[in-house]
C-alpha positions in Angstrom: 25.9 23.2 40.5 25.6 19.8 42.3 27.5 19.6 45.6 30.0 16.8 46.3 27.6 14.7 48.4 24.9 14.8 45.7 27.4 13.8 43.0 28.6 10.8 45.1 25.0 9.8 45.8 24.1 9.9 42.1 27.2 8.0 41.2 26.4 5.3 43.8 22.8 5.1 42.7 23.8 5.0 39.0 26.2 2.1 39.4 24.0 0.1 41.8 21.2 0.4 39.4 23.3 -0.9 36.6 25.3 -3.5 38.3 22.7 -5.9 37.0 22.8 -6.8 33.4 21.5 -3.7 31.7 22.9 -2.2 28.5 24.2 1.3 29.1 26.1 1.8 25.8 25.2 0.8 22.3 28.3 1.1 20.1 27.2 1.3 16.4 30.1 0.5 14.0 29.4 1.0 10.2 31.7 -1.3 8.3 33.1 -1.0 4.8 36.5 -2.2 3.5 38.1 -2.3 7.0 39.3 -5.9 7.4 42.8 -4.7 8.4 41.5 -2.4 11.2 38.3 -3.9 12.4 39.7 -6.3 15.0 41.6 -3.5 16.8 38.4 -1.4 16.9 36.2 -4.2 18.3 38.9 -5.2 20.8 39.0 -1.6 22.1 35.3 -2.0 23.0 35.6 -5.5 24.5 38.5 -4.4 26.8 36.6 -1.5 28.4 36.8 -1.2 32.2 32.9 -1.4 32.2 32.0 -5.1 32.0 31.2 -5.8 28.4 28.7 -8.6 28.9 26.7 -6.5 31.4 26.7 -3.0 30.1 27.7 -2.8 26.4 26.3 -4.0 23.1 28.1 -3.8 19.8 26.0 -3.3 16.7 28.0 -4.2 13.6 26.5 -2.9 10.3 28.1 -4.3 7.2 27.3 -1.8 4.5 27.9 -4.1 1.6 31.7 -4.4 2.3 33.4 -6.4 -0.5 36.4 -7.5 1.7 36.7 -10.1 4.5 35.1 -7.9 7.2 32.0 -10.2 7.5 34.1 -13.2 8.6 35.7 -11.1 11.4 32.2 -9.9 12.5 30.8 -13.4 12.6 33.8 -14.6 14.6 33.1 -12.1 17.3 29.3 -12.7 17.2 30.1 -16.4 17.9 32.1 -15.4 21.0 29.5 -12.9 22.3 26.1 -13.8 20.9 24.2 -11.9 23.5 26.1 -8.6 23.2 27.2 -8.4 19.6 24.6 -7.9 16.8 25.6 -8.3 13.2 23.6 -6.9 10.3 24.4 -7.0 6.6 22.8 -4.6 4.1 23.3 -3.3 0.6 25.8 -0.5 0.3 24.1 2.8 1.1 26.9 4.9 2.6 28.0 5.6 6.2 24.8 7.7 7.0 22.6 4.8 5.9 24.6 2.4 8.1 24.5 4.6 11.1 20.7 5.2 10.8 20.2 1.5 10.5 22.3 0.8 13.5 20.7 3.3 15.9 17.3 1.7 15.2 18.7 -1.5 16.7 20.2 0.1 19.8 19.0 -0.8 23.3 21.5 1.2 25.4 20.9 4.4 27.3 23.7 6.0 25.3 24.7 5.6 21.6 28.1 6.1 20.1 28.9 5.8 16.4 32.5 4.4 16.5 34.4 4.5 13.2 35.5 1.0 12.2 39.2 1.9 12.1 39.4 4.0 15.3 39.8 3.0 18.9 38.5 3.8 22.4 40.8 4.0 25.4 40.1 1.4 28.1 38.2 3.6 30.5 36.3 5.6 28.0 32.8 4.3 28.7 33.3 4.3 32.5 34.2 8.0 32.4 31.4 8.9 30.0 28.9 7.1 32.3 30.3 9.0 35.2 29.9 12.3 33.4 26.3 11.6 32.5 25.6 10.7 36.1 26.7 14.2 37.1 25.2 16.2 34.3 22.3 14.0 33.2 19.7 16.8 33.2 22.0 19.4 31.6 23.2 17.8 28.4 22.2 15.2 25.9 25.6 14.8 24.4 29.2 14.5 25.6 32.3 14.5 23.4 36.0 13.6 23.8 39.2 15.2 22.5 40.5 13.6 19.4 44.0 12.4 19.1 45.5 11.0 15.9 47.5 7.9 15.5 49.3 5.8 12.8 49.8 8.2 9.8 49.8 11.3 11.9 50.4 11.9 15.6 49.0 14.6 18.0 45.8 16.3 18.9 43.0 17.6 16.7 43.1 21.3 16.0 39.7 21.8 17.7 40.8 20.3 21.0 41.2 23.7 22.8 37.7 23.4 24.3 38.9 20.4 26.4 40.9 22.4 28.9 38.7 21.0 31.6 35.7 18.7 31.8 32.3 20.3 32.1 29.5 21.8 30.1 29.9 24.1 27.1 27.3 26.8 26.6 27.5 27.6 22.9 26.1 31.1 23.4 28.9 32.0 25.8 31.7 30.3 23.8 30.5 30.0 20.2 34.1 29.3 19.1 34.0 25.9 20.7 32.4 24.0 17.9 31.9 20.2 17.7 32.0 18.4 14.4 32.8 14.7 14.9 30.0 12.2 15.9 32.4 9.3 16.4 34.0 11.0 19.4 30.5 11.8 20.8 28.1 9.9 23.1 24.4 10.7 22.9 21.4 9.9 25.0 19.4 7.3 23.0 16.1 9.2 23.1 17.8 12.3 21.8 19.8 10.4 19.1 16.6 8.8 17.7 15.0 12.2 17.1 17.4 12.8 14.2 18.9 11.0 11.2 22.1 11.3 9.3 21.6 12.9 6.0 22.2 10.2 3.3 22.6 12.9 0.7 25.8 14.0 2.3 29.1 12.2 1.8 31.1 14.7 3.9 29.9 16.7 7.0 26.9 14.4 7.7 28.2 13.8 11.2 28.7 17.6 11.9 25.2 18.3 10.7 23.7 15.6 12.9 25.6 16.7 16.0 24.8 20.3 15.5 21.1 19.6 15.2 21.3 18.0 18.6 23.4 20.7 20.2 20.9 23.4 19.0 18.2 21.8 21.2 19.7 22.8 24.5 22.6 24.9 23.2 24.8 23.0 25.6 27.0 19.9 25.4 29.5 18.1 27.6 33.2 17.8 27.3 35.5 15.3 28.9 39.2 16.1 29.1 40.8 13.1 30.8 40.2 10.5 28.1 40.9 10.5 24.3 39.2 9.3 21.2 41.9 7.6 19.0 41.4 8.6 15.4 43.3 6.7 12.8 44.9 8.6 9.9 45.7 5.8 7.5 49.2 5.5 6.1 47.8 4.0 3.0 45.6 7.1 2.3 42.5 5.0 1.6 39.9 6.6 3.8 37.1 8.7 2.3 37.8 11.8 4.2 41.5 11.9 3.1 40.4 11.9 -0.5 37.4 14.2 -0.2 38.8 17.2 -2.1 38.8 15.3 -5.3 35.0 14.8 -5.2 32.1 16.9 -6.3 30.3 16.1 -3.1 32.9 18.1 -1.1 32.1 21.2 -3.0 28.5 22.0 -4.1 26.6 19.2 -2.3 28.3 20.1 0.9 27.1 23.8 0.6 23.6 22.7 -0.3 22.9 20.0 2.2 25.3 20.9 5.0 25.9 24.7 5.1 22.6 26.0 3.7 20.5 23.5 5.7 22.2 24.5 9.0 21.5 28.1 8.2 17.8 27.3 7.6 17.7 25.2 10.8 19.1 27.9 13.0 16.8 30.5 11.4 13.8 28.2 12.0 14.4 27.4 15.6 16.3 30.4 16.8 15.1 33.2 14.4 18.7 33.9 13.5 22.0 32.2 12.4 23.4 32.1 15.9 27.2 32.8 16.4 27.9 29.1 17.1 26.5 28.1 13.7 28.4 31.0 12.0 31.6 29.8 13.5 31.0 26.3 12.4 30.1 27.3 8.9 33.3 29.5 8.6 35.4 26.7 9.9 34.1 24.5 7.0 34.3 27.3 4.4 38.0 28.1 5.2 39.1 24.6 4.1 37.4 25.3 0.7 39.2 28.6 0.5 42.5 26.8 0.8 41.9 24.8 -2.4 44.2 26.2 -5.1 42.8 24.3 -8.0 39.5 22.5 -8.5 40.1 19.7 -11.1 38.0 20.1 -14.2 37.0 16.5 -13.9 35.5 17.3 -10.4 33.6 20.5 -11.4 33.2 21.7 -14.9 33.1 25.5 -15.6 29.3 25.9 -15.1 29.5 23.8 -11.9 32.4 25.9 -10.6 30.4 29.1 -11.2 27.5 27.6 -9.2 29.8 26.6 -6.4 31.2 30.1 -6.1 27.7 31.6 -6.1 26.6 29.3 -3.3 29.8 29.9 -1.4 29.1 33.7 -1.5 25.5 33.0 -0.3 26.8 31.2 2.8 29.3 33.9 3.5 26.4 36.4 3.6 25.2 34.8 6.8 28.6 35.0 8.6 29.6 38.1 10.5 32.8 39.8 9.4 34.4 39.3 12.8 34.1 35.6 12.3 35.8 35.7 8.9 38.5 37.9 10.4 39.1 35.7 13.4 39.4 32.4 11.4 42.5 30.7 12.7 43.5 28.5 9.8 43.7 30.9 6.8 46.0 33.8 6.3 45.4 37.5 5.8 45.0 37.2 2.1 42.4 34.5 2.2 40.4 36.5 4.8 40.7 39.5 2.5 39.4 37.4 -0.4 36.5 36.1 1.6 35.5 39.8 2.4 35.8 40.6 -1.3 33.5 37.7 -2.2 31.0 38.7 0.5 30.9 42.3 -0.6 31.2 41.7 -4.4 34.6 43.4 -4.7 34.8 45.2 -1.4 34.1 48.6 -2.8 33.4 51.0 0.0 34.5 48.5 2.5 38.3 48.8 2.2 40.0 52.2 1.9 43.6 53.0 1.4 45.2 56.1 3.0 48.7 57.4 2.1 50.8 59.1 4.8 54.3 60.6 4.8 55.9 57.5 6.2 53.3 54.8 5.9 50.4 53.4 3.9 47.3 52.1 5.8 44.2 50.1 4.8 41.0 50.5 6.8 38.2 48.1 6.8 34.9 49.8 7.7 36.9 52.6 9.4 39.0 50.1 11.4 42.7 49.6 10.7 43.0 46.4 8.7 46.8 46.5 8.0 49.6 48.9 7.4 52.7 48.8 5.2 55.1 48.9 8.2 53.8 45.6 9.4 54.8 43.9 6.1 58.0 42.0 5.4 60.1 40.5 2.7 61.0 36.8 2.6 64.6 36.3 1.7 65.2 33.0 -0.2 68.9 33.3 -1.0 71.7 35.4 0.4 74.9 34.3 -1.3 78.4 35.5 -2.0 79.5 35.1 -5.7 82.0 36.8 -7.9 82.8 39.8 -5.6 79.1 40.4 -5.0 76.5 39.6 -2.4 73.4 38.3 -4.2 70.0 38.6 -2.5 66.8 37.1 -3.9 63.4 37.1 -2.2 59.7 37.7 -2.3 57.4 40.4 -1.1 54.1 39.0 0.2 52.5 42.2 1.4 48.8 42.8 0.8 49.3 46.0 -1.2 48.6 45.5 -4.8 50.4 48.1 -6.9 52.4 47.3 -10.1 54.4 50.5 -9.7 55.7 49.6 -6.3 59.4 49.0 -6.1 61.5 46.9 -3.7 64.6 48.8 -2.6 67.7 47.4 -0.9 69.9 49.9 1.0 73.5 49.4 1.9 73.9 52.0 4.6 72.8 55.1 2.6 73.4 53.6 -0.8 70.2 52.6 -2.6 69.9 49.6 -5.0 66.7 49.1 -6.9 65.9 45.4 -7.2 65.1 43.6 -10.4 61.6 42.2 -10.7 61.5 38.4 -10.8 58.3 36.5 -12.0 57.3 34.0 -9.3 54.1 32.4 -10.5 54.5 29.5 -8.1 54.3 32.0 -5.2 51.1 33.6 -6.4 48.1 32.9 -4.3 45.5 30.9 -6.1 42.0 30.0 -5.0 39.9 27.7 -7.2 42.1 28.1 -10.2 42.2 31.9 -10.1 45.1 34.0 -9.1 43.8 36.3 -6.3 47.2 37.9 -5.5 50.4 38.2 -7.5 53.4 38.1 -5.2 56.5 40.1 -6.2 59.8 38.3 -6.6 62.9 40.4 -6.6 66.7 40.1 -6.8 69.6 42.4 -6.3 73.4 42.2 -6.5 75.5 44.5 -4.3 79.2 44.9 -5.2 81.3 44.0 -2.2 83.7 46.8 -3.0 80.9 49.2 -1.9 81.1 47.8 1.6 83.2 49.6 4.1 83.8 48.3 7.7 80.6 47.1 9.3 77.6 47.7 7.0 73.9 47.4 7.2 71.5 46.0 4.6 67.9 47.0 4.9 64.8 46.5 2.8 62.3 49.1 1.7 59.2 49.4 -0.5 58.5 52.5 -2.5 54.9 53.1 -3.4 52.9 56.3 -4.0 56.1 58.2 -3.5 56.4 56.9 0.1 59.3 54.8 1.3 58.6 52.3 4.1 61.1 50.1 5.7 60.1 46.4 5.8 61.1 43.7 8.2 62.5 40.5 6.7 62.2 36.8 7.2 64.9 34.3 6.3 63.5 31.2 4.6 64.9 27.7 5.3 66.9 27.8 2.0 69.4 30.3 3.5 72.7 29.5 5.1 71.8 31.3 8.3 68.7 32.0 10.4 67.1 34.3 12.9 65.5 31.5 14.9 68.8 30.2 16.2 70.8 33.3 15.4 73.7 32.2 13.2 76.0 33.6 10.6 77.3 32.8 7.1 80.9 33.2 6.1 82.4 32.7 2.6 85.0 34.3 0.3 86.3 36.6 3.1 83.0 38.0 4.2 80.5 37.4 7.1 76.8 38.2 7.0 74.5 37.7 10.0 71.0 38.8 11.0 70.1 41.9 12.9 66.6 42.7 14.1 65.5 44.7 11.1 68.7 44.4 9.0 71.4 42.2 7.7 74.9 43.0 8.9 77.9 42.4 6.7 81.6 42.6 7.6 84.9 41.5 6.1 86.1 38.3 7.6 89.4 37.4 9.2 90.4 34.7 11.6 89.7 36.8 14.7 86.3 37.9 13.5 85.3 34.4 12.4 86.4 32.9 15.8 84.4 35.6 17.6 81.3 34.8 15.6 81.8 31.0 16.1 82.2 31.5 19.9 79.0 33.5 20.0 77.3 30.7 18.1 78.5 28.1 20.6 77.5 30.3 23.5 73.9 30.5 22.2 73.8 26.7 21.5 75.0 26.0 25.1 72.2 28.3 26.3 69.5 26.4 24.4 70.9 22.9 24.7 68.3 21.8 27.2 65.4 23.0 25.1 66.8 22.1 21.6 67.8 18.4 21.2 71.1 18.0 19.4 72.6 21.4 20.3 75.3 20.0 22.5 76.3 17.4 19.8 76.3 20.1 17.1 79.0 22.0 19.1 81.3 19.0 18.8 80.5 18.5 15.2 81.2 22.2 14.4 84.6 22.1 16.1 85.5 18.9 14.2 84.4 20.6 11.0 86.8 23.5 11.4 89.7 21.1 12.2 89.0 19.0 9.1 88.5 22.0 6.9 92.1 22.9 7.4 93.3 19.4 6.8 91.4 18.5 3.6 93.0 20.1 0.6 91.2 18.3 -2.2 87.6 19.2 -3.0 85.0 16.6 -2.0 82.3 15.4 -4.4 79.5 13.3 -2.9 77.4 11.1 -5.2 74.1 9.4 -4.4 71.1 7.6 -6.1 68.4 6.3 -3.8 69.0 5.7 -0.1 68.8 1.9 -0.5 70.0 1.4 -4.0 72.7 2.6 -6.5 72.6 1.6 -10.2 71.4 5.0 -11.5 73.0 8.1 -13.0 75.0 9.0 -9.9 76.7 5.5 -9.8 77.6 5.7 -13.5 79.0 9.2 -13.2 80.8 8.3 -9.9 82.7 5.5 -11.6 83.6 7.7 -14.6 84.8 10.6 -12.4 86.7 8.4 -10.0 88.6 7.0 -13.0 89.2 10.3 -14.9 89.8 12.9 -12.2 92.2 12.2 -9.3 92.3 15.9 -8.1 88.9 15.4 -6.3 87.8 13.1 -3.5 84.9 11.2 -5.0 82.6 9.5 -2.4 79.4 7.5 -2.8 76.5 7.6 -0.2 74.4 4.4 0.3 72.5 2.7 3.0 74.8 0.0 4.6 71.9 -2.5 4.4 71.6 -2.1 0.6 72.3 -5.1 -1.7 74.6 -2.7 -3.6 76.7 -1.7 -0.7 79.5 -4.3 -0.9 79.5 -4.1 -4.7 80.0 -0.3 -4.7 82.8 -0.6 -2.2 84.9 -2.3 -4.9 84.8 0.9 -6.8 85.9 3.4 -4.2 84.9 5.2 -1.0 81.3 4.3 0.0 79.9 6.0 3.1 76.8 4.7 5.0 73.8 6.9 4.6 72.8 8.7 7.8 76.1 8.0 9.5 78.2 10.7 11.2 80.7 10.3 8.4 78.0 11.0 5.9 76.8 14.1 7.6 80.3 15.4 8.2 81.3 14.8 4.6 78.2 16.6 3.4 79.2 19.7 5.4 82.7 19.5 3.9 81.6 18.8 0.4 81.8 21.1 -2.6 79.3 19.3 -4.7 76.4 17.0 -4.0 75.6 15.0 -7.1 72.4 13.0 -7.1 69.8 11.4 -9.4 67.1 12.2 -6.8 66.0 15.4 -5.1 64.1 14.2 -2.1 64.5 16.4 1.0 65.9 13.6 3.1 68.9 13.3 0.7 69.5 17.0 0.7 69.1 17.3 4.4 69.9 14.2 6.4 70.1 16.4 9.5 66.3 16.9 9.5 65.2 19.2 12.3 68.9 19.5 13.5 69.7 21.4 10.3 69.3 24.7 12.2 72.7 24.1 13.9 74.5 23.5 10.6 72.9 25.8 8.1 75.9 28.0 7.7 78.2 25.0 7.0 76.0 23.5 4.3 77.5 25.2 1.3 77.6 22.5 -1.4 76.3 23.0 -4.9 73.4 20.6 -5.7 73.9 18.9 -9.0 70.7 17.1 -10.1 71.4 14.4 -12.6 67.7 13.3 -12.7 66.2 9.9 -12.2 64.9 10.0 -15.8 63.8 12.3 -18.6 61.1 14.8 -17.4 58.0 14.5 -19.4 55.4 15.9 -17.0 55.3 19.2 -15.2 57.4 18.7 -12.0 57.8 22.3 -11.2 55.9 22.0 -7.9 58.5 19.5 -6.7 61.7 20.8 -8.4 61.0 24.5 -7.8 64.1 26.6 -7.5 63.1 28.1 -4.3 62.7 24.7 -2.7 65.6 22.7 -4.2 68.0 25.4 -5.3 69.6 23.2 -8.0 72.8 24.6 -9.3 73.2 22.2 -12.3 70.1 20.6 -13.8 70.8 17.9 -16.4 68.4 17.3 -19.3 68.5 14.9 -22.2 66.1 16.2 -24.9 65.9 19.6 -26.4 62.1 19.5 -25.8 62.7 18.7 -22.2 65.3 21.4 -21.8 63.1 24.1 -23.4 60.0 23.0 -21.4 61.9 23.5 -18.0 63.2 26.9 -19.0 59.7 28.0 -20.3 57.7 26.6 -17.3 57.5 27.7 -13.7 60.6 25.9 -12.3 62.4 29.2 -11.7 65.7 28.3 -13.4 67.6 29.8 -16.3 70.1 28.4 -18.8 72.7 29.2 -16.2 71.5 26.1 -14.2 69.7 24.0 -16.9 72.1 22.2 -19.3 71.5 19.8 -22.2 73.9 17.0 -21.4 72.2 13.6 -21.6 71.8 11.0 -18.8 75.0 9.4 -17.6 73.4 5.9 -17.4 72.6 6.0 -21.1 76.3 5.3 -21.7 75.9 1.7 -20.7 73.0 0.8 -22.9 73.1 -1.3 -26.1 70.7 -2.7 -28.6 71.2 -6.5 -28.1 68.3 -8.4 -26.5 66.8 -11.7 -25.6 63.2 -12.8 -26.0 62.0 -10.9 -22.9 59.0 -8.6 -22.5 59.8 -6.2 -19.6 56.8 -4.8 -17.6 57.8 -1.7 -15.5 54.9 0.5 -14.4 55.5 3.5 -12.2 54.0 3.9 -8.7 50.7 5.4 -7.5 50.8 7.8 -4.5 47.6 6.5 -3.0 48.9 2.9 -3.0 52.3 3.5 -1.4 52.5 3.6 2.3 54.6 6.2 4.2 58.3 5.8 4.9 58.9 4.4 8.4 61.8 5.6 10.6 64.2 3.3 8.7 63.2 4.9 5.4 61.3 1.8 4.3 57.7 1.7 3.0 55.5 -0.7 4.8 53.2 -3.3 3.2 49.8 -1.8 2.2 47.1 -4.4 3.0 44.6 -2.7 0.8 46.7 -2.9 -2.4 45.0 -6.0 -3.8 41.7 -4.1 -4.0 43.1 -1.4 -6.3 42.5 -1.2 -10.0 46.3 -1.0 -10.5 46.8 -4.5 -9.0 43.8 -6.0 -10.8 44.9 -4.7 -14.2 48.5 -5.9 -14.0 47.8 -9.2 -12.2 45.1 -10.0 -14.9 47.6 -9.1 -17.7 50.3 -11.3 -16.3 48.0 -14.3 -15.9 46.0 -14.0 -19.2 45.7 -17.5 -20.7 45.8 -16.1 -24.2 49.0 -14.2 -23.5 50.6 -17.2 -21.7 49.8 -19.4 -24.7 51.4 -16.9 -27.1 54.5 -16.6 -24.9 54.9 -20.3 -25.0 54.4 -20.5 -28.7 56.9 -17.7 -29.5 59.3 -18.7 -26.7 59.1 -15.3 -24.9 59.2 -14.6 -21.2 57.8 -11.7 -19.1 59.8 -10.0 -16.4 57.5 -7.9 -14.1 59.5 -5.2 -12.1 57.4 -3.4 -9.6 58.3 0.3 -8.7 60.6 0.7 -5.7 57.9 2.7 -3.8 55.6 -0.4 -4.1 58.2 -3.2 -3.7 56.6 -4.5 -0.6 53.5 -5.4 -2.7 55.4 -7.8 -5.0 54.1 -10.7 -2.9 50.5 -9.9 -4.0 51.1 -10.8 -7.6 50.6 -14.3 -9.1 53.4 -15.6 -11.3 53.3 -18.5 -13.7 55.7 -20.5 -15.9 56.1 -17.5 -18.3 56.3 -14.7 -15.7 59.1 -13.7 -13.4 58.2 -11.3 -10.5 61.2 -9.1 -9.7 62.0 -7.0 -6.7 63.7 -3.8 -7.9 66.4 -4.3 -5.2 67.6 -7.5 -6.8 68.4 -6.3 -10.4 70.3 -3.9 -12.5 68.1 -1.7 -14.6 70.8 -1.5 -17.4 70.9 -5.3 -17.5 67.2 -5.5 -17.8 67.0 -2.9 -20.6 69.9 -4.5 -22.5 68.4 -8.0 -22.3 64.8 -7.2 -23.1 63.0 -7.0 -26.5 60.0 -4.9 -25.6 58.9 -2.7 -22.7 55.4 -2.2 -21.3 55.2 0.8 -19.0 52.5 3.4 -18.2 53.9 6.9 -17.5 57.4 6.0 -16.3 60.4 7.7 -17.7 62.0 4.2 -18.2 60.4 4.4 -21.6 63.0 6.9 -22.7 65.9 4.7 -21.5 64.5 1.7 -23.4 63.7 3.7 -26.5 67.3 5.1 -26.4 68.3 1.6 -27.6 65.9 1.8 -30.5 63.7 -1.0 -29.2 59.9 -1.0 -29.1 57.7 0.1 -26.2 54.0 0.3 -25.4 52.2 2.5 -22.9 49.5 0.8 -20.8 47.4 3.7 -19.5 44.1 2.3 -18.1 43.9 5.2 -15.5 45.2 8.2 -17.4 42.8 10.8 -16.1 43.1 9.7 -12.5 46.9 9.4 -12.7 47.4 13.0 -13.7 44.9 14.2 -11.2 46.8 12.5 -8.3 50.4 12.7 -9.5 51.7 15.4 -11.8 50.4 18.0 -14.1 50.7 16.9 -17.7 53.7 18.6 -19.3 55.0 19.2 -22.9 55.1 15.4 -23.7 51.9 14.3 -25.3 51.6 10.5 -25.5 49.3 10.3 -28.4 51.4 12.6 -30.7 54.9 12.3 -29.2 54.8 8.8 -27.6 57.6 6.4 -28.5 55.1 3.6 -28.8 51.3 3.1 -28.9 49.0 4.1 -26.0 46.7 1.3 -24.9 44.0 1.6 -22.4 42.6 -1.8 -21.7 43.9 -5.3 -21.1 42.3 -7.0 -24.1 43.7 -4.5 -26.5 47.2 -4.8 -25.0 47.2 -8.6 -25.1 46.2 -8.6 -28.8 48.9 -6.0 -29.5 51.5 -8.1 -27.8 50.5 -11.3 -29.6 50.7 -9.5 -32.9 54.1 -7.9 -32.1 55.6 -11.3 -31.0 54.9 -12.5 -34.5 57.0 -9.5 -35.8 59.7 -10.0 -33.2 59.0 -6.5 -31.8 60.6 -4.5 -34.6 60.4 -0.8 -33.9 58.1 0.6 -36.5 57.1 4.0 -37.8 56.1 6.5 -36.7 57.8 5.6 -33.5 61.3 5.1 -35.0 61.2 8.7 -36.3 59.9 10.0 -33.0 62.8 8.3 -31.1 65.4 9.7 -33.5 64.0 13.2 -33.2 63.6 13.2 -29.4 67.2 12.5 -28.3 69.8 15.2 -28.6 72.7 12.8 -28.2 73.3 9.2 -29.5 76.8 8.7 -28.4 78.5 7.2 -25.3 79.7 10.6 -24.0 77.0 11.6 -21.6 79.3 11.1 -18.5 82.0 13.2 -20.1 79.6 16.1 -20.8 78.1 16.0 -17.3 81.4 15.9 -15.5 82.9 18.7 -17.6 79.8 20.8 -16.8 80.3 20.1 -13.1 83.9 21.1 -13.2 83.1 24.3 -15.1 80.4 25.5 -12.6 
């Protein structure tokens, strides 16, 4: 270890030597489609504390980028012609660009900065200082990664940066390094290796590992960060990797297997460091529930699994077992893959009071350590109903979940929970056991205890329990739930239930307040919650009428909730009807003319939600159901409303992942078509006919068949093209939108000369209404004398449907609203395969055989169809007229009446 004087001498020598103009750092930036980020990246290098003109060169490699990146590069070259080099080449991928750039490097050290990331101002100064101290020990130094933009916080592998220094990979093999962009490498070492152009993912980890294996040591700096951008627009390659073949088989061939071969060749074994790195990569693949068939066909999937097993064979069991980012079941599955079923590796032993599983004679798990997950604990009709899930690793169909009330035993009912089953690569590797039980309250005497047990192999073992977020009370901030004259609260291993009276309720509430006062400094919002809770109990005694809250979107009304709100306000004065809407909405003042409108997110909104009996909405986003966000923990026991889901439209695809009972807990689920109704009951939503009702959409009551000569174009959104919601619940503009196929297809359609000529000839107009999730992109489209571009905030959907003659959509449920009026529609589906891969699983509705209009997949075909239909004045023809008539259960104006009666009868 160098002493302090030696270090200071070397630092002084180092900086004196390079005070003259001599390039220390070559920063290679591969460039492709980054015009919106490139300036920030370049500026982060120009502003370094080391003098840019003396010590730094930028090597900009344009890898055939189709955007405006070249203009930005040339602008900077003109400012710094001696320090910035610009090269343009045919597109060959990031590895090709990096290899090209390093050949042009003149600096002592090379860094491969990603073109949307940034360096902190003193990064290069501190890296230079580090190399001056450890120049003979390491060829490479890396920085901790911190995310910004779409995600905040440190990278999960930052634990090795506890202090600056040298990592010996033989002593700490768990400290793996993957990213090359956060790494600085001596030029002579960097030039010995090349990035593998066959790899689209992991090429940087392979390159860095090859270098590390030379000395088995590398440097770490802990006092400066590498700023890694996670794009809000979700357009970077790494964010979309799991939908590509390269991430599966090619990664195993050219990354995993070649690192195995490299370690065997130079070290004679697959050293622990390489094993750790390989397992880190494999565990992400283990977390993939489904490999889309368009990514890997069946034969390719078989090959992938075979190669995965082969890589596992080089990894020690202890490294599988110690993987941080996969759970017990996935580790168990990895062992089964490695040992072809695990025979002789795992052994189960039954004892009088426990069941244990041993792995190679070591205790792997025991039944006593397992737990049940309680989704719902509710009082209803003189019973306490409990529903949950057993996730234990013991597979036995004969096992039974028992619930004991003191000494009374209640055998639970099995509930199929396919959404909770653990899947890997499309195969169910573990079926989790759902259960439910009802305990008559008359069985409860004084203070009673509810415990959970599993009975298997004639052995009863008590299980601990976990309260999921869907419950009215929690263990984390110990709380209670009171309703119908009863109180239930969590014990350490049991639930405690007692009869409620004013004295007992007050005692529990004082205990709750005491705990909140104790944690108020650690938990933001605890002090405020105390005041809210006190106000709640005062208002609860004052309000005599039930409160029904209605809501559509945060920023807009004009949907099913608005229509039903107006109907209910007029027909039922025994209820306080209130509507929730953002005060900045264009609809806010209009809705105030119809009754009590409460600003979304206000204290009044949150307080009314606690006091409400019903929350009635056309949307089911979490922010609507829980405006308290992380503060919900202080109000869980007070949130007792029934959620009525009116729907935003007719369900045609499989939305069970989103609307799953154990996430949304919908108490009344409105449907419109018998096919829709039956599909929800038959699919994995988790609901029964108790919750799902065939009632019709309230907004259909305001539709009629009259129309003007208007063609309405209303496509749905695309997840990849919509940016994230900001703190004001507004999606920001996506600068990459214009490069999408979505934009190109619709902008081309709207500006087709053939279509414009026909519109003028037949005196038609087009109204293009962009989806609300993409409304910031309306500025990107080109209009003309026949086309009106419409922001969805500025219109009424009912007015649009009523005034239009024909609808062009893609996959949107607006097709059903329009067809309800017996007017013609067409589906423009140029990206059908990609849409269902990225959005929803296809459901019962088959466009080709059930569609309410023709399915068209390219612009020319659609334009010719529209020209032909204009001549016929868009008459709804067969077979589409018959399909429409068959699809809808109701064709009256009583949808509001049916829905409201169902709500009152809940």
